[in-house]
C-alpha positions, 0 to 999 in steps of 0.5 A: 235590248234598246227602246229603238231596238225593240221598236225594230223588233216590233216591226219586223213582227207586224210585217211578218203577222199577215202571212202567219194570220193567213197560214192559220186560216188559208181558205178564208184568206183566199177569198179575201185575196180573191175578192181584192183581185178582182176589184183590180181586174174590174179596172182592165180590159181584160178582166172587164171583158170577163166580167170581173166586177160580177164575180163573187165566187171562186167557182164564178171566177173559174168559169169566167176566167180560163187557166192561161200561160205566157204564150196566151198572155204575150200578145196583150203584154205586147199591146201593154208595151205599145201604149194600151196600159189598161188592157192588163193594168190598173196602174202605170207600170213602173218597170219590167222584170225578165226571165233568165231564159234557164228553162230553154224558152225565150226571156218572158217579159212581165210588167210591174206596178207600185202594188206589184212592187210592194208585194215583191218586198215579201221576199224579205220574209224568210230572213226576218222570220228567221230572227224572230224565231231563233231570237238572233236579231243582231243578224241585222247589224251585219250585211247581206251578201247580195249575189243577185243578177242585175236589176236593170238590163236595159229599158224598153218603150211602153208608149211614149215612156221608156222603162228600165227591165231587169232581173226579178232577183235583183229587183226583189233586192232593190226594194227589199233593201229599202223596205226592210231592215236587210242592208245589202252589199254590194248595192244593187246600183254597182252590180247593174253598173256591171252590165247585164251579160251572162258570161263566166266573165260577167259573173267573175267581175260580180263576184270579184265586186262582192269580195272587194265590198265585202271582205272587211265587212261583218256579213251575217246573211246571204241572198240570192240564187243557189247555183250562183252562191256555189259559183261564188265560193268556188271563185274565192277559192280558185282567185283568193285562195279562201273559202266564204267561211274563212271570211265570214261567220254567216248565220243565215242563207235565203236562196231560191231559183232551183228545186233541192236547196236543202237536200242536193245543194246543202252539202256544198254550201256547207263545204264552202260557207260553213254550217249556217241556216239554209232557208228557201224562197220560192219565187219566180219573175212574176212574183214571191210566192212563198218561203221556208218558215223554219228548219223544215226543207219546205216552203209555205206559201203567200196566202195573204198575197197571191190566189193559189190553184193547182191543176192535178190529176183530179182537176183543178183545186185550190193549193191549200186543198192538196193532200200530202203527196199530191202533186199539181201544176201551179196556177197563180193570180197576181195583181196583173196576171189572173189565173197564170199556169207558171210552169211549176210542179208543186209537191204537197207535204203536210200542211202548210208545207209545199215544195216546187220540184221542177218545171211542169214535165213528165219526167220532173217526178222521176227526177225528183224521187231520184235526187231524194234517193241519192240524198237519202232524204226519202222526202223528209221535211 
């Protein structure tokens, strides 16, 4: 390994260190994260209205700030769009992330700040950690096959300014590509140029772009949404008579957006892409909250970045306080959203592993356990 390569390896390890240190002491880390968030909230109208500057404990935070949903925040977000930036933000927004509306709801608009953008680079932790734990640093000499949604769909006025908005998965790639050793093709700008449509024709145009840009490249990684990866593999077979595994030797895939990536989706992914390491990432439009750290079929939280609570049958508790087998509705605190009930149901495995098993609906546990039975996984990590 050359001096330059060794330096790159050390930078990767250094970037992963805060995450790993936090996993060793989640309670202490979460206290520190909350203290930092409260300083941020105190600089906003919403935070000042809840006396953020005077709060020093988790208990006081819970008493002062209510648990809220997007519907509660939506009127405030609209006021931010109208120019009242300091109502929710302590920095000027640099863009907006929107949801894809896959839950049947109308799209949500979430403002992004410079601090928020830096945190979204954590989307690259899964791949970087795979390289460190496997020793396969040569994968960074190859290309990451980018199958993500557009990062720019349109523009929205914020006061007198016009800012771009787009899908969070594309936004993650755009900033991961500039903040980590991961080089992605097609470039996010080329995907954005095709527009933000969601029809079959729109996706086939993106898939064809990915094929043309990457067919002669050394592709060693794949990042994106799990169902999209499956659709891409099927598109290649239908349109070009080949499978992805016939073109590339992909070492690792980092995939998100749906439950069951390592169980329900694994057979399809293996059939299309060959035997490769699968690493689940758990994120949403509001932030990147965790990623798979090893071969165990679950993700571990970014305790160093966000403050995590869960609403369980026995009340609200910290995420790291959950017992194995316990379920709860996730509540996240980000630099923009305080005590935000995101709407996902979380299952605690043995520490520090968790699974998002779906949206917070009464039938979600039934669907999860049926999926575990049908895949013969039976809850195994």
